[in-house]
KEMIBA-833197 format. One record per residue: residue in one letter; z, y negated, x negated of N, C-alpha, C, O in turn; residue number from 0. Coordinates in steps of 0.001 Angstrom, whole numbers, always signed. Each point is the difference from the previous one (the first is absolute). Layout:
% KEMIBA-833197
<pakol residu="A" n_Z="Z" n_Y="Y" n_X="X" ca_Z="Z" ca_Y="Y" ca_X="X" c_Z="Z" c_Y="Y" c_X="X" o_Z="Z" o_Y="Y" o_X="X" num="NUM"/>
...
This chain:
% KEMIBA-833197
<pakol residu="M" n_Z="-34249" n_Y="+17654" n_X="-38142" ca_Z="-1164" ca_Y="+199" ca_X="+847" c_Z="-753" c_Y="-1323" c_X="+105" o_Z="+617" o_Y="-1058" o_X="+124" num="0"/>
<pakol residu="L" n_Z="-1914" n_Y="+1113" n_X="-172" ca_Z="-816" ca_Y="-1201" ca_X="+89" c_Z="-110" c_Y="-472" c_X="+1440" o_Z="-43" o_Y="+800" o_X="+934" num="1"/>
<pakol residu="A" n_Z="-1" n_Y="-2112" n_X="-778" ca_Z="-177" ca_Y="-567" ca_X="+1339" c_Z="-1439" c_Y="+224" c_X="+438" o_Z="-931" o_Y="-197" o_X="-781" num="2"/>
<pakol residu="R" n_Z="+755" n_Y="+601" n_X="+2009" ca_Z="-1334" ca_Y="+223" ca_X="+556" c_Z="-561" c_Y="-1316" c_X="+506" o_Z="+685" o_Y="-712" o_X="+734" num="3"/>
<pakol residu="P" n_Z="-1919" n_Y="+365" n_X="-1108" ca_Z="-574" ca_Y="-1243" ca_X="+534" c_Z="-277" c_Y="+137" c_X="+1492" o_Z="-267" o_Y="+1095" o_X="+496" num="4"/>
<pakol residu="E" n_Z="+334" n_Y="-2200" n_X="+201" ca_Z="-295" ca_Y="+11" ca_X="+1432" c_Z="-1449" c_Y="+427" c_X="+217" o_Z="-908" o_Y="-493" o_X="-670" num="5"/>
<pakol residu="T" n_Z="+699" n_Y="+1405" n_X="+1603" ca_Z="-1346" ca_Y="+474" ca_X="+299" c_Z="-767" c_Y="-1048" c_X="+794" o_Z="-1187" o_Y="-224" o_X="-239" num="6"/>
<pakol residu="Y" n_Z="+1862" n_Y="-411" n_X="+1174" ca_Z="-659" ca_Y="-975" ca_X="+863" c_Z="+636" c_Y="-1368" c_X="-183" o_Z="+1221" o_Y="-148" o_X="+27" num="7"/>
<pakol residu="R" n_Z="-2082" n_Y="-851" n_X="-214" ca_Z="+421" ca_Y="-1397" ca_X="-118" c_Z="-1014" c_Y="-856" c_X="+749" o_Z="-1159" o_Y="+382" o_X="+160" num="8"/>
<pakol residu="C" n_Z="+1610" n_Y="-1534" n_X="+290" ca_Z="-908" ca_Y="-958" ca_X="+628" c_Z="-1029" c_Y="-432" c_X="-1043" o_Z="+364" o_Y="-378" o_X="-1113" num="9"/>
<pakol residu="I" n_Z="-1631" n_Y="+434" n_X="+1465" ca_Z="-1047" ca_Y="-346" ca_X="-961" c_Z="-117" c_Y="-1500" c_X="-231" o_Z="-674" o_Y="-423" o_X="-940" num="10"/>
<pakol residu="E" n_Z="+1308" n_Y="-381" n_X="+1767" ca_Z="-30" ca_Y="-1449" ca_X="-186" c_Z="+1182" c_Y="-508" c_X="-810" o_Z="-194" o_Y="-761" o_X="-948" num="11"/>
<pakol residu="C" n_Z="+1416" n_Y="+1160" n_X="+1296" ca_Z="+1183" ca_Y="-563" ca_X="-659" c_Z="+775" c_Y="+1012" c_X="-843" o_Z="+880" o_Y="-388" o_X="-768" num="12"/>
<pakol residu="G" n_Z="-1193" n_Y="+1675" n_X="+899" ca_Z="+664" ca_Y="+1019" ca_X="-795" c_Z="+1310" c_Y="+519" c_X="+558" o_Z="+662" o_Y="+805" o_X="-654" num="13"/>
<pakol residu="L" n_Z="-263" n_Y="-1242" n_X="+1853" ca_Z="+1251" ca_Y="+460" ca_X="+599" c_Z="-65" c_Y="+1519" c_X="+211" o_Z="-952" o_Y="+487" o_X="+610" num="14"/>
<pakol residu="P" n_Z="+1945" n_Y="+272" n_X="-1100" ca_Z="-28" ca_Y="+1452" ca_X="+182" c_Z="+172" c_Y="+397" c_X="+1469" o_Z="+726" o_Y="-646" o_X="+755" num="15"/>
<pakol residu="Y" n_Z="-1410" n_Y="+1719" n_X="-376" ca_Z="+160" ca_Y="+569" ca_X="+1340" c_Z="+1464" c_Y="+376" c_X="+186" o_Z="+616" o_Y="+538" o_X="-920" num="16"/>
<pakol residu="Q" n_Z="-67" n_Y="-801" n_X="+2053" ca_Z="+1387" ca_Y="+246" ca_X="+404" c_Z="+985" c_Y="-1009" c_X="-580" o_Z="+1208" o_Y="+190" o_X="+136" num="17"/>
<pakol residu="A" n_Z="-1682" n_Y="-1254" n_X="-776" ca_Z="+892" ca_Y="-1075" ca_X="-459" c_Z="+322" c_Y="-914" c_X="+1178" o_Z="-723" o_Y="-24" o_X="+995" num="18"/>
<pakol residu="N" n_Z="+1815" n_Y="-727" n_X="-1118" ca_Z="+333" ca_Y="-981" ca_X="+1039" c_Z="-1156" c_Y="-982" c_X="+139" o_Z="-536" o_Y="-488" o_X="-995" num="19"/>
<pakol residu="G" n_Z="+156" n_Y="+201" n_X="+2245" ca_Z="-1090" ca_Y="-934" ca_X="+253" c_Z="-1337" c_Y="+669" c_X="+255" o_Z="-951" o_Y="-679" o_X="+390" num="20"/>
<pakol residu="F" n_Z="+841" n_Y="+1987" n_X="-595" ca_Z="-1254" ca_Y="+717" ca_X="+254" c_Z="-128" c_Y="+253" c_X="+1495" o_Z="+950" o_Y="+470" o_X="+627" num="21"/>
<pakol residu="W" n_Z="-2094" n_Y="-769" n_X="-52" ca_Z="-228" ca_Y="+198" ca_X="+1438" c_Z="-547" c_Y="+1406" c_X="+249" o_Z="-869" o_Y="+477" o_X="-729" num="22"/>
<pakol residu="Y" n_Z="+1390" n_Y="+180" n_X="+1772" ca_Z="-407" ca_Y="+1359" ca_X="+346" c_Z="-615" c_Y="+39" c_X="+1398" o_Z="+277" o_Y="-846" o_X="+850" num="23"/>
<pakol residu="Y" n_Z="-1119" n_Y="+1854" n_X="-644" ca_Z="-622" ca_Y="+199" ca_X="+1300" c_Z="+1090" c_Y="+214" c_X="+1037" o_Z="+794" o_Y="+933" o_X="-120" num="24"/>
<pakol residu="H" n_Z="-745" n_Y="-1776" n_X="+1124" ca_Z="+1025" ca_Y="+2" ca_X="+1052" c_Z="+1411" c_Y="-113" c_X="-573" o_Z="+964" o_Y="+421" o_X="+639" num="25"/>
<pakol residu="G" n_Z="-839" n_Y="-985" n_X="-1836" ca_Z="+1297" ca_Y="-204" ca_X="-606" c_Z="+689" c_Y="+1249" c_X="-509" o_Z="+1189" o_Y="-38" o_X="-315" num="26"/>
<pakol residu="E" n_Z="-1910" n_Y="+1144" n_X="+227" ca_Z="+582" ca_Y="+1280" ca_X="-408" c_Z="-620" c_Y="+485" c_X="-1313" o_Z="-1182" o_Y="+343" o_X="-28" num="27"/>
<pakol residu="P" n_Z="+1964" n_Y="-310" n_X="-1064" ca_Z="-547" ca_Y="+417" ca_X="-1301" c_Z="-699" c_Y="+1361" c_X="+28" o_Z="-983" o_Y="+200" o_X="-713" num="28"/>
<pakol residu="E" n_Z="+1471" n_Y="+728" n_X="+1519" ca_Z="-627" ca_Y="+1323" ca_X="+38" c_Z="-1397" c_Y="-21" c_X="+625" o_Z="-736" o_Y="+981" o_X="-103" num="29"/>
<pakol residu="R" n_Z="+365" n_Y="-2091" n_X="+750" ca_Z="-1336" ca_Y="-105" ca_X="+605" c_Z="-997" c_Y="-667" c_X="-933" o_Z="-1175" o_Y="-137" o_X="+338" num="30"/>
<pakol residu="G" n_Z="+1646" n_Y="-282" n_X="-1525" ca_Z="-900" ca_Y="-562" ca_X="-1005" c_Z="-83" c_Y="-1508" c_X="+43" o_Z="+669" o_Y="-648" o_X="+805" num="31"/>
<pakol residu="P" n_Z="-1500" n_Y="+85" n_X="-1682" ca_Z="-118" ca_Y="-1448" ca_X="-87" c_Z="-694" c_Y="-582" c_X="+1234" o_Z="-812" o_Y="+670" o_X="+638" num="32"/>
<pakol residu="A" n_Z="+1133" n_Y="-1902" n_X="-314" ca_Z="-633" ca_Y="-663" ca_X="+1137" c_Z="-1403" c_Y="-501" c_X="-354" o_Z="-850" o_Y="-155" o_X="+876" num="33"/>
<pakol residu="Y" n_Z="+618" n_Y="-94" n_X="-2162" ca_Z="-1280" ca_Y="-567" ca_X="-445" c_Z="-541" c_Y="+791" c_X="-1180" o_Z="+741" o_Y="+356" o_X="-916" num="34"/>
<pakol residu="W" n_Z="-2045" n_Y="-84" n_X="+949" ca_Z="-659" ca_Y="+639" ca_X="-1136" c_Z="-1473" c_Y="-327" c_X="+23" o_Z="-534" o_Y="-485" o_X="+998" num="35"/>
<pakol residu="T" n_Z="-113" n_Y="+758" n_X="-2110" ca_Z="-1424" ca_Y="-226" ca_X="-150" c_Z="-572" c_Y="+1149" c_X="-820" o_Z="+739" o_Y="+888" o_X="-425" num="36"/>
<pakol residu="D" n_Z="-2037" n_Y="-899" n_X="+202" ca_Z="-609" ca_Y="+1058" ca_X="-804" c_Z="+440" c_Y="-53" c_X="-1459" o_Z="-247" o_Y="+947" o_X="-746" num="37"/>
<pakol residu="R" n_Z="+883" n_Y="-2015" n_X="+331" ca_Z="+465" ca_Y="-146" ca_X="-1386" c_Z="+1484" c_Y="+297" c_X="-175" o_Z="+475" o_Y="+60" o_X="-1134" num="38"/>
<pakol residu="G" n_Z="+271" n_Y="+127" n_X="+2216" ca_Z="+1419" ca_Y="+305" ca_X="-114" c_Z="+798" c_Y="-546" c_X="+1161" o_Z="-559" o_Y="-398" o_X="+1021" num="39"/>
<pakol residu="I" n_Z="+1897" n_Y="+381" n_X="-1186" ca_Z="+874" ca_Y="-461" ca_X="+1074" c_Z="+418" c_Y="-1444" c_X="-217" o_Z="-27" o_Y="-513" o_X="-1118" num="40"/>
<pakol residu="L" n_Z="+415" n_Y="-131" n_X="+2212" ca_Z="+430" ca_Y="-1400" ca_X="-10" c_Z="+1360" c_Y="-71" c_X="+676" o_Z="+243" o_Y="+694" o_X="+987" num="41"/>
<pakol residu="C" n_Z="+644" n_Y="-1532" n_X="-1515" ca_Z="+1390" ca_Y="+18" ca_X="+452" c_Z="+299" c_Y="-880" c_X="+1207" o_Z="+1024" o_Y="+196" o_X="+654" num="42"/>
<pakol residu="S" n_Z="-1889" n_Y="-1161" n_X="-338" ca_Z="+354" ca_Y="-965" ca_X="+1042" c_Z="-1252" c_Y="-651" c_X="+574" o_Z="-1091" o_Y="+148" o_X="-551" num="43"/>
<pakol residu="P" n_Z="+1249" n_Y="-869" n_X="+1657" ca_Z="-1145" ca_Y="-737" ca_X="+537" c_Z="-509" c_Y="-1042" c_X="-1000" o_Z="-1202" o_Y="-253" o_X="-76" num="44"/>
<pakol residu="E" n_Z="+2110" n_Y="-348" n_X="-688" ca_Z="-406" ca_Y="-1011" ca_X="-979" c_Z="-906" c_Y="+613" c_X="-1075" o_Z="-1035" o_Y="-571" o_X="-342" num="45"/>
<pakol residu="C" n_Z="+1423" n_Y="+1723" n_X="-180" ca_Z="-824" ca_Y="+662" ca_X="-1011" c_Z="-1305" c_Y="+521" c_X="+607" o_Z="-1034" o_Y="+6" o_X="-668" num="46"/>
<pakol residu="S" n_Z="+1076" n_Y="+424" n_X="+1915" ca_Z="-1207" ca_Y="+452" ca_X="+673" c_Z="-1017" c_Y="-1142" c_X="+117" o_Z="-1186" o_Y="+181" o_X="-275" num="47"/>
<pakol residu="L" n_Z="+1668" n_Y="-1352" n_X="+686" ca_Z="-902" ca_Y="-1158" ca_X="+110" c_Z="-506" c_Y="-451" c_X="-1366" o_Z="-1172" o_Y="-349" o_X="-141" num="48"/>
<pakol residu="A" n_Z="+2039" n_Y="+352" n_X="-858" ca_Z="-419" ca_Y="-374" ca_X="-1351" c_Z="-1074" c_Y="+954" c_X="-511" o_Z="-978" o_Y="-430" o_X="-611" num="49"/>
<pakol residu="H" n_Z="+1162" n_Y="+1725" n_X="+862" ca_Z="-984" ca_Y="+994" ca_X="-438" c_Z="-1325" c_Y="-190" c_X="+743" o_Z="-1071" o_Y="+76" o_X="-602" num="50"/>
<pakol residu="Y" n_Z="+1150" n_Y="-321" n_X="+1899" ca_Z="-1218" ca_Y="-236" ca_X="+784" c_Z="-766" c_Y="-1205" c_X="-551" o_Z="-1215" o_Y="+62" o_X="-189" num="51"/>
<pakol residu="R" n_Z="+1930" n_Y="-1150" n_X="-64" ca_Z="-655" ca_Y="-1212" ca_X="-516" c_Z="-629" c_Y="+248" c_X="-1363" o_Z="-1100" o_Y="-477" o_X="-277" num="52"/>
<pakol residu="K" n_Z="+1797" n_Y="+1224" n_X="-574" ca_Z="-530" ca_Y="+317" ca_X="-1326" c_Z="-1275" c_Y="+836" c_X="+126" o_Z="-995" o_Y="-272" o_X="-671" num="53"/>
<pakol residu="R" n_Z="+1031" n_Y="+1283" n_X="+1531" ca_Z="-1175" ca_Y="+862" ca_X="+186" c_Z="-1161" c_Y="-766" c_X="+625" o_Z="-1157" o_Y="+222" o_X="-355" num="54"/>
<pakol residu="A" n_Z="+1470" n_Y="-1133" n_X="+1293" ca_Z="-1063" ca_Y="-807" ca_X="+612" c_Z="-670" c_Y="-878" c_X="-1058" o_Z="-1224" o_Y="-125" o_X="-21" num="55"/>
<pakol residu="A" n_Z="+2025" n_Y="-482" n_X="-855" ca_Z="-545" ca_Y="-849" ca_X="-1063" c_Z="-854" c_Y="+818" c_X="-974" o_Z="-1007" o_Y="-494" o_X="-508" num="56"/>
<pakol residu="E" n_Z="+1406" n_Y="+1741" n_X="+247" ca_Z="-761" ca_Y="+879" ca_X="-895" c_Z="-1242" c_Y="+572" c_X="+670" o_Z="-916" o_Y="+472" o_X="-674" num="57"/>
<pakol residu="G" n_Z="+891" n_Y="-516" n_X="+2001" ca_Z="-1097" ca_Y="+619" ca_X="+747" c_Z="+134" c_Y="+1514" c_X="+59" o_Z="-1000" o_Y="+709" o_X="+100" num="58"/>
<pakol residu="T" n_Z="+2245" n_Y="-206" n_X="-161" ca_Z="+226" ca_Y="+1452" ca_X="-18" c_Z="+821" c_Y="+488" c_X="+1184" o_Z="+735" o_Y="+980" o_X="-123" num="59"/>
<pakol residu="L" n_Z="-848" n_Y="-1647" n_X="+1272" ca_Z="+740" ca_Y="+456" ca_X="+1180" c_Z="-490" c_Y="+1395" c_X="+404" o_Z="-1204" o_Y="+254" o_X="-6" num="60"/>
<pakol residu="P" n_Z="+2121" n_Y="+646" n_X="+353" ca_Z="-414" ca_Y="+1348" ca_X="+411" c_Z="-790" c_Y="-50" c_X="+1306" o_Z="+205" o_Y="-879" o_X="+836" num="61"/>
<pakol residu="Q" n_Z="-1102" n_Y="+1832" n_X="-683" ca_Z="-840" ca_Y="+58" ca_X="+1201" c_Z="+577" c_Y="+906" c_X="+1084" o_Z="-476" o_Y="+0" o_X="+1135" num="62"/>
<pakol residu="A" n_Z="+1493" n_Y="+764" n_X="-1487" ca_Z="+634" ca_Y="+913" ca_X="+960" c_Z="+1492" c_Y="+49" c_X="-300" o_Z="+415" o_Y="-299" o_X="-1120" num="63"/>
<pakol residu="P" n_Z="+397" n_Y="+673" n_X="+2106" ca_Z="+1439" ca_Y="+113" ca_X="-258" c_Z="+297" c_Y="+1031" c_X="-1091" o_Z="-660" o_Y="+1035" o_X="-88" num="64"/>
<pakol residu="A" n_Z="+1640" n_Y="-1327" n_X="-720" ca_Z="+413" ca_Y="+936" ca_X="-1061" c_Z="+855" c_Y="+1098" c_X="+599" o_Z="+741" o_Y="-248" o_X="+951" num="65"/>
<pakol residu="P" n_Z="-827" n_Y="+1469" n_X="-1493" ca_Z="+871" ca_Y="+1069" ca_X="+492" c_Z="+1447" c_Y="-277" c_X="-378" o_Z="+272" o_Y="-701" o_X="-975" num="66"/>
<pakol residu="D" n_Z="+651" n_Y="+1252" n_X="+1747" ca_Z="+1422" ca_Y="-155" ca_X="-269" c_Z="+298" c_Y="+573" c_X="-1387" o_Z="-270" o_Y="+1177" o_X="-241" num="67"/>
<pakol residu="P" n_Z="+819" n_Y="-1980" n_X="-676" ca_Z="+201" ca_Y="+481" ca_X="-1368" c_Z="+1082" c_Y="+1069" c_X="-136" o_Z="+34" o_Y="+706" o_X="-1008" num="68"/>
<pakol residu="L" n_Z="+836" n_Y="-571" n_X="+1980" ca_Z="+1061" ca_Y="+996" ca_X="-82" c_Z="-256" c_Y="+1225" c_X="+864" o_Z="+825" o_Y="+913" o_X="+41" num="69"/>
<pakol residu="E" n_Z="-1958" n_Y="-885" n_X="+650" ca_Z="-328" ca_Y="+1141" ca_X="+855" c_Z="-475" c_Y="+1160" c_X="-862" o_Z="-834" o_Y="-180" o_X="-888" num="70"/>
<pakol residu="V" n_Z="+1360" n_Y="+1356" n_X="+1146" ca_Z="-391" ca_Y="+1193" ca_X="-748" c_Z="-1324" c_Y="+506" c_X="+552" o_Z="-153" o_Y="+207" o_X="+1204" num="71"/>
<pakol residu="Q" n_Z="-801" n_Y="-12" n_X="-2110" ca_Z="-1308" ca_Y="+497" ca_X="+400" c_Z="+21" c_Y="+1532" c_X="+2" o_Z="+471" o_Y="+608" o_X="-961" num="72"/>
<pakol residu="P" n_Z="-980" n_Y="+27" n_X="+2035" ca_Z="-28" ca_Y="+1467" ca_X="+35" c_Z="-987" c_Y="+550" c_X="-1031" o_Z="-988" o_Y="-653" o_X="-334" num="73"/>
<pakol residu="I" n_Z="+1262" n_Y="+1848" n_X="-162" ca_Z="-899" ca_Y="+660" ca_X="-942" c_Z="-939" c_Y="+881" c_X="+807" o_Z="+435" o_Y="+786" o_X="+842" num="74"/>
<pakol residu="V" n_Z="-1735" n_Y="-926" n_X="-1109" ca_Z="-1030" ca_Y="+713" ca_X="+742" c_Z="-868" c_Y="+749" c_X="-1004" o_Z="-345" o_Y="-559" o_X="-1042" num="75"/>
<pakol residu="P" n_Z="-24" n_Y="+1828" n_X="+1330" ca_Z="-894" ca_Y="+722" ca_X="-911" c_Z="-1329" c_Y="-739" c_X="-158" o_Z="-491" o_Y="-611" o_X="+949" num="76"/>
<pakol residu="L" n_Z="-95" n_Y="+670" n_X="-2167" ca_Z="-1289" ca_Y="-648" ca_X="-237" c_Z="-1096" c_Y="+626" c_X="+856" o_Z="-755" o_Y="-710" o_X="+664" num="77"/>
<pakol residu="S" n_Z="+670" n_Y="+2025" n_X="-681" ca_Z="-984" ca_Y="+692" ca_X="+821" c_Z="+425" c_Y="+1455" c_X="+140" o_Z="+906" o_Y="+460" o_X="-696" num="78"/>
<pakol residu="T" n_Z="-1559" n_Y="+258" n_X="+1594" ca_Z="+320" ca_Y="+1405" ca_X="+204" c_Z="-279" c_Y="+765" c_X="-1284" o_Z="-1078" o_Y="-121" o_X="-582" num="79"/>
<pakol residu="G" n_Z="+2044" n_Y="+901" n_X="+146" ca_Z="-176" ca_Y="+806" ca_X="-1205" c_Z="+290" c_Y="-755" c_X="-1285" o_Z="-36" o_Y="+589" o_X="-1080" num="80"/>
<pakol residu="S" n_Z="+319" n_Y="-1862" n_X="+1173" ca_Z="+287" ca_Y="-787" ca_X="-1193" c_Z="+1461" c_Y="+144" c_X="-384" o_Z="+856" o_Y="+187" o_X="+864" num="81"/>
<pakol residu="R" n_Z="-570" n_Y="-273" n_X="-2136" ca_Z="+1378" ca_Y="+72" ca_X="-471" c_Z="+610" c_Y="-1398" c_X="-83" o_Z="+1220" o_Y="-135" o_X="-95" num="82"/>
<pakol residu="G" n_Z="-2038" n_Y="-885" n_X="+128" ca_Z="+483" ca_Y="-1359" ca_X="-146" c_Z="+516" c_Y="-591" c_X="+1300" o_Z="-332" o_Y="+464" o_X="+1091" num="83"/>
<pakol residu="Y" n_Z="+1132" n_Y="-1476" n_X="-1227" ca_Z="+527" ca_Y="-717" ca_X="+1157" c_Z="-193" c_Y="-1493" c_X="-228" o_Z="-139" o_Y="-454" o_X="-1135" num="84"/>
<pakol residu="R" n_Z="+132" n_Y="-279" n_X="+2199" ca_Z="-117" ca_Y="-1459" ca_X="-90" c_Z="+887" c_Y="-614" c_X="+1055" o_Z="+410" o_Y="+676" o_X="+943" num="85"/>
<pakol residu="N" n_Z="-108" n_Y="-1961" n_X="-1094" ca_Z="+729" ca_Y="-722" ca_X="+1033" c_Z="-954" c_Y="-342" c_X="+1120" o_Z="-1176" o_Y="-269" o_X="-247" num="86"/>
<pakol residu="A" n_Z="+1659" n_Y="+276" n_X="+1464" ca_Z="-845" ca_Y="-297" ca_X="+1165" c_Z="-387" c_Y="-1447" c_X="+7" o_Z="-711" o_Y="-445" o_X="+902" num="87"/>
């Protein structure tokens, strides 16, 4: 069987989600990462600050908070009578 690549990794250092040293919201892995941005998750305060500094230097700081990357988005019908669906 082939090894499955990690779905989530720190975008700064590459540390896999749920590896030793990864920081979680309130210290609980089931509550998700403690740090994230619109570009992905971050494993620690150090990586969060490094990412912020990099984005500030690039002039690409986000203008609004990023949505929780692990939160499931509800499915909502596109319109009445439509067969299509979209994420809320």
